[in-house]
C-alpha positions as CSV (number, residue, x, y, z in Angstrom):
1,X,59.9,69.0,81.9
2,X,59.1,66.0,79.7
3,X,60.7,63.1,79.5
4,X,62.2,63.6,75.9
5,X,63.1,67.2,77.3
6,X,65.2,65.5,80.3
7,X,66.6,62.7,77.7
8,X,68.0,65.5,75.5
9,X,69.2,67.5,78.4
10,X,71.5,64.9,79.7
11,X,72.6,63.5,76.1
12,X,73.9,67.2,75.8
13,X,74.9,68.0,79.2
14,X,76.7,64.9,79.8
15,X,79.6,65.1,76.9
16,X,79.7,68.4,77.6
17,X,80.5,68.2,81.5
18,X,83.0,65.4,80.4
19,X,85.1,67.8,78.7
20,X,85.3,70.5,81.1
21,X,86.4,68.4,83.9
22,X,88.7,65.8,82.4
23,X,90.8,68.6,79.5
24,X,92.7,70.7,82.0
25,X,93.0,73.6,80.2
26,X,89.2,73.7,79.5
27,X,88.9,73.6,83.4
28,X,90.9,76.4,84.1
29,X,89.6,78.2,81.0
30,X,86.3,77.4,82.8
31,X,87.0,78.5,86.5
32,X,88.9,81.6,85.2
33,X,85.8,82.7,83.5
34,X,87.4,82.5,79.6
35,X,85.2,79.2,78.7
36,X,81.7,80.5,78.8
37,X,80.5,76.8,78.7
38,X,76.8,77.7,78.6
39,X,76.7,81.1,76.3
40,X,73.9,80.9,73.4
41,X,74.6,81.7,69.9
42,X,72.3,84.7,70.2
43,X,73.7,85.5,73.7
44,X,76.9,85.3,72.1
45,X,76.2,87.8,69.2
46,X,74.5,90.5,72.0
47,X,78.1,90.6,74.2
48,X,80.5,90.8,71.2
49,X,78.6,93.2,69.1
50,X,79.7,95.6,72.0
51,X,83.5,94.6,71.7
52,X,86.4,95.4,69.7
53,X,87.2,94.0,66.3
54,X,89.2,90.5,67.1
55,X,87.1,89.9,70.3
56,X,85.9,86.1,70.4
57,X,83.9,84.0,73.1
58,X,84.9,80.3,73.3
59,X,81.5,78.6,74.3
60,X,79.6,75.3,74.3
61,X,77.7,74.3,71.1
62,X,74.0,74.1,71.7
63,X,73.7,71.8,68.6
64,X,76.6,69.2,69.1
65,X,77.1,67.7,72.5
66,X,80.3,68.3,73.8
67,X,81.7,70.9,70.7
68,X,82.8,73.6,71.3
69,X,82.2,77.0,69.7
70,X,84.4,80.1,69.1
71,X,82.3,83.2,68.6
72,X,83.9,86.0,67.2
73,X,83.6,89.6,65.5
74,X,86.0,89.4,62.5
75,X,86.2,93.4,61.9
76,X,84.3,96.5,62.1
77,X,80.7,96.7,61.0
78,X,80.5,92.7,60.2
79,X,78.5,90.2,61.4
80,X,79.5,88.0,64.4
81,X,80.7,84.7,62.9
82,X,80.8,81.2,64.9
83,X,83.0,78.5,64.1
84,X,82.5,74.9,65.4
85,X,85.8,73.5,66.2
86,X,86.2,70.3,64.1
87,X,88.1,67.5,66.0
88,X,90.6,67.7,63.0
89,X,91.7,71.2,64.7
90,X,93.1,69.9,68.1
91,X,93.1,66.0,66.8
92,X,97.0,66.0,67.3
93,X,97.4,64.9,71.3
94,X,100.2,67.5,71.5
95,X,97.7,70.3,70.5
96,X,95.1,72.4,72.7
97,X,92.5,74.4,72.0
98,X,94.6,77.0,73.2
99,X,96.9,76.2,70.5
100,X,94.3,76.0,67.9
101,X,93.3,79.7,69.2
102,X,96.6,81.0,69.0
103,X,97.7,79.9,65.9
104,X,94.7,82.4,63.9
105,X,95.6,86.2,64.1
106,X,91.6,86.9,64.0
107,X,90.9,85.9,67.2
108,X,92.8,88.7,69.5
109,X,90.9,89.1,72.6
110,X,89.3,86.5,74.6
111,X,86.4,87.6,76.5
112,X,85.7,86.6,80.3
113,X,82.5,86.6,82.1
114,X,82.7,87.8,85.8
115,X,79.8,87.7,88.1
116,X,80.1,90.8,90.1
117,X,79.4,90.9,93.9
118,X,76.0,92.7,93.5
119,X,75.0,89.6,91.0
120,X,75.6,92.1,87.9
121,X,77.5,90.2,84.7
122,X,80.7,91.9,83.7
123,X,82.1,90.8,80.6
124,X,86.1,91.9,80.1
125,X,88.4,91.4,76.9
126,X,92.0,90.5,77.5
127,X,94.7,89.5,75.1
128,X,94.5,86.1,74.2
129,X,98.1,85.6,74.5
130,X,98.2,86.5,78.0
131,X,95.7,84.5,79.1
132,X,96.1,81.4,76.9
133,X,99.7,81.6,77.3
134,X,100.1,78.6,80.5
135,X,97.7,76.4,78.6
136,X,99.7,76.3,75.0
137,X,102.2,73.8,73.7
138,X,104.0,75.9,71.4
139,X,105.7,78.7,71.9
140,X,104.2,82.6,71.4
141,X,106.7,82.9,68.9
142,X,106.1,79.9,66.9
143,X,102.1,81.6,66.7
144,X,103.6,84.5,65.5
145,X,105.0,82.7,62.8
146,X,102.0,80.6,62.0
147,X,99.4,83.1,62.5
148,X,101.2,85.1,59.7
149,X,99.5,82.5,57.6
150,X,96.2,81.9,59.4
151,X,94.2,84.9,59.2
152,X,90.6,83.2,59.0
153,X,89.5,79.1,60.3
154,X,86.8,79.2,58.0
């Protein structure tokens, strides 16, 4: 590893680890395998292509240090899309990433990464409302009302 590569790595990983560590909801999602921090865009696409429509992965951006991306499968026979979560998406102190994900009906199943005892990796899709419930600031009814108007964040 060159000095330049070393510096680039730490400039990327530092802000990312800070967000994982100090945002409680992110740390919890990370510990449970629902925040797939170190997946690349291509790896996310390879995982999602075999999942049902509405499946998504929450991961770190490989281009923007400390920023989050939602990689998602918008529909059958459609390519995987990637959405860089903007600061304004969670700018309100009362709005978490779980709140952001909850307001869009296109995000239905959050993918969990699990490492089995034999070392194999398994990817399970779970209903987002079941997983994110404890991280949300709004009630499920508020999300259902909001999501009727919000199909896609783009």
